[in-house]
Structure formats: structure tokens, C-alpha cells
N, C-alpha and C positions, 0 to 999 in steps of 0.2 A: 444436391449441392455442389453449386458452382466453385471451382476451384480458382484462386486468384495469386498470381504470380508473383505479387505482393505481401512480403514478410509480416510488414506488420497490418494489414489487413489481415492474412491467415489470423495471427496471433490474435486480433481484436475480436474476430468471429470464435475463435474459439472463446478464448475468455468469456465474452458475452454469454456464450451456451450455457460454460460451465458455470461460472458464475447464478446466472436463472437457475439452475437445478439445484446449488447449494441454498438459494434465497429462499425457493419452495421448501424445502426442505426443513429449514430453519426459520418458517414462518411462525408456530405457533410460539417461539422463545422471544421474540417482536425485535430479533437480532437481522440485519441481513450481514450476509459475508462477511464481508466490508467492514462495518463496524465489527463482527467475530474476528478477523483478522489486527484489528487493532486494539481490542482487547486483550486477548491471547497475546500476543507480541508486550504489551504493558503489563500481564501478569508474570511472563519470561522475564521480562529488564527489573522486576518489583516498583522501580519506578525512574521516568526517563524524561531528558529534557525534550522537547519537541525536535529539538532538529538530529539528536540520534536515533529518537523514532521514525523518522520521516527516512532517515538511512537505512534504520534496519527493515523496514518497511519499501522503502523505494518508492513512495510517494511524495507526492508536491507538500511543501511545508505548507503552502497557503490550505490546499484541499484538504489537509491533519489537522492544521488549526481550527477549521471548520467544524469538524467532523467535532474537533476536542471539547469546541462551547457548545456545544451541543449534550454533550456527555456529561459537560460540568454544569447544564443546565439541570439538565435530570438527575445529578447529582450520584452519576455512575463512576469519574473522575473527580480527582480534586488536583490543585496544584498548593506544591511543600516548598518548602525555602531548599532551596540549593545553595549550596558552596560558594557560590558566585553570586552575592547577591540581585544579580542586574536581573538574573533567569530566576523562573520558578521551574522546578521539577512537575513532574504530573504523574499521580499515581490511584489505583483503582480505590475505590471504596468498601465499603463493606457490600452496599447495592450492587456493584458494578463486578464483583467476587461471587456474587450469587448468580448475578445474568450470565454471567460468563461459565458458570458451573449449569446452570440448568441447560445452556444452548447445547455446550460440551459432546451428548447423547446426539443429538440433532446432527450438529457437526460430523460426529464419527458417523450414523446413517449416509451422511451425503459421501462422504468419502470414499468408505465400503462401496455404494454403488459403482461410482466412478472406477476404481480400483478392478471391481471386476470385469466390469467393462472393457477396461481398458487392460486388465493384467498387470501384474506386478511386474513384472522382469520392462512388458515395453513403457511402464509408469517410470522405472528406473531409469531405463536409460534417454525416457522426453525430459525428467527432471534433470539428470546430468547436461543434459544439451543446453537446454533453455536456461539453467544456473550459469554457462559459459555463456550465454547469448548476450543474459541480464550484466554481468562483470564486462563482455565487450564491450554492449551500449554504454553503461557507466562510465567506463573509462573513456570513450571517444567524448561523451559529454562534457567529460568535466575538463578533456582537453582542449574542446572546442571553448569553454568557458575563460579558461587560463588565458585563449587565444586571444578571446575579444577582452578583455580588460584591457583598462586604460586605452581602447578606441572609441572615438563617439560611436550613438548606435548609428544603425545602416540608414534611420532616416536622417537623423544629423549628417551622414556621409552623403547622400542624393542633395539634399537640403545646401550643403556648401558647392558639391560640382554645381547646382544650378546659380546658385551667386557669384561664382567667378568668371 
């Protein structure tokens, strides 16, 4: 398999391959690993706002909202009142807990397979390094957002340069 000097490309290739392995093992449950991860995080949190869940999973709110909409349609999650009445929290329904419970043993099989191949010590090292990379990337992204606030979009800046 060709190696890429690009950090992002290498991480994406590894992620796609590992995701496919988990998806293959989880197939009998009807869940994909991305869905399993959302439900597992929601189960740990009991209930959460979309923003909180998005932060916990480091996933784009738009993509998460789309997944939650599908889960709501299938009665796997439900929206519940939040102390801030403008916002709704989300929690698993009984159907969602059953779906997660039935998928957990399959997830454990996939997890064990990956850990057997990689080795627990190598995974521990990789997990520490990837967690550090995640924190650095999130921090840099937030700094970029803060710097850009109050500035016109790049398209507007280009337009204003051409109209001068």
C-alpha cells in the first residue's frame, strides 16, 4: 500500500479501512460504527444538546443533526425539554438502548480484532498520539474561527478588492 507524506490523507486512509472493518462486524445489528458511536456517546451522557454531543464526538453539527434526524424518525432517540427552553436535548429511547445493547457485543468483537492485530501497547501509544493530534487540531481550528470572526468572508474580501 502506498504511503502518503500527507498526515490528513494517511489518517483518512486508516480511518476508512478501520471503519469498514467495524461496519462489517456490526452489520447484523443494523448499525454502522458512526451510528454506534453516536448512540454510545449519548448513552454515556444520558442526554445532551446537539452542541455538547458534537463536541464530545468531534463531529460537525450539520452531519450530527442529519444523523439525529434519522434516529428520531426511527424512534431511536427523542428530543426532551432542556432548562434553556430555546433548546432541546436528545436522549436514547428504549428502542435506542436495545439497538445499542444488541450492537455492543459485535463492537467488542471488532475492537478485539483490531487490538489483536495492533497490540494493546501499540494501541495505547497510538491513542495517546492521536488524542494529542486531536487536541492540537481542535485548538488550531478554534483559533482560526476566532481570528475570522468580524472579518468579511474570503469571497467578500475578493469582491471588495476587485471593485476598488
